[in-house]
C-alpha positions in Angstrom: 56.1 90.7 153.7 59.8 89.6 153.6 61.2 88.9 150.0 64.3 86.9 150.2 67.0 87.6 147.8 67.5 84.3 146.9 64.6 84.2 145.1 66.2 86.9 142.6 69.6 84.8 142.2 68.7 82.7 139.0 66.9 85.8 137.7 70.0 87.6 137.9 72.1 84.8 137.0 69.6 84.1 133.9 69.8 88.2 132.9 73.9 88.0 133.6 74.0 85.0 131.1 71.8 86.4 128.1 73.7 89.7 128.5 77.2 88.3 128.4 75.6 86.0 125.0 74.8 89.4 123.6 78.2 91.3 124.1 79.8 87.9 123.1 77.7 87.9 119.1 78.4 91.9 119.4 82.4 91.4 120.3 81.9 88.3 116.9 80.4 91.2 114.4 83.0 94.1 115.8 86.1 91.5 115.1 84.6 90.2 111.8 84.3 94.1 110.4 87.9 94.8 112.5 88.7 91.9 110.1 87.5 92.8 106.8 88.9 96.7 107.6 92.0 95.0 108.2 91.8 93.0 104.5 90.8 96.6 103.0 93.1 98.2 104.2 96.1 96.2 103.1 95.1 96.4 99.4 94.6 100.1 99.7 98.3 100.2 100.9 99.1 97.7 97.8 97.6 99.8 95.5 98.8 102.9 97.0 102.2 101.8 96.2 101.7 100.2 92.8 100.1 103.9 91.7 103.1 105.5 93.0 105.8 102.9 91.0 103.5 104.2 88.4 103.9 107.6 89.3 108.0 107.4 89.4 107.8 105.7 86.0 105.8 108.2 84.2 108.1 111.2 86.2 111.3 109.3 85.1 109.5 109.3 81.5 109.0 112.8 82.0 112.4 113.4 82.6 114.0 111.4 79.8 111.6 113.6 77.4 112.4 117.8 78.6 116.0 115.6 78.5 115.7 115.4 75.1 113.7 118.4 74.0 116.5 120.5 75.6 119.1 119.0 73.8 117.3 119.3 70.6 116.0 122.7 71.5 
């Protein structure tokens, strides 16, 4: 029995189209996750900056108190 390759073409095209659609869905999910991660990183960066400012303010206040204590003592 001779098997014609052209019989396989529609099945192959359907399989490729299905795989392509599945990969597009996966890509969309990965892009969504990447966007969420970028937003979280931005929020974290802003929070770190705020904490560093607060730390610097506490440090400056501690230095001022230490200077006053040395002047009194």
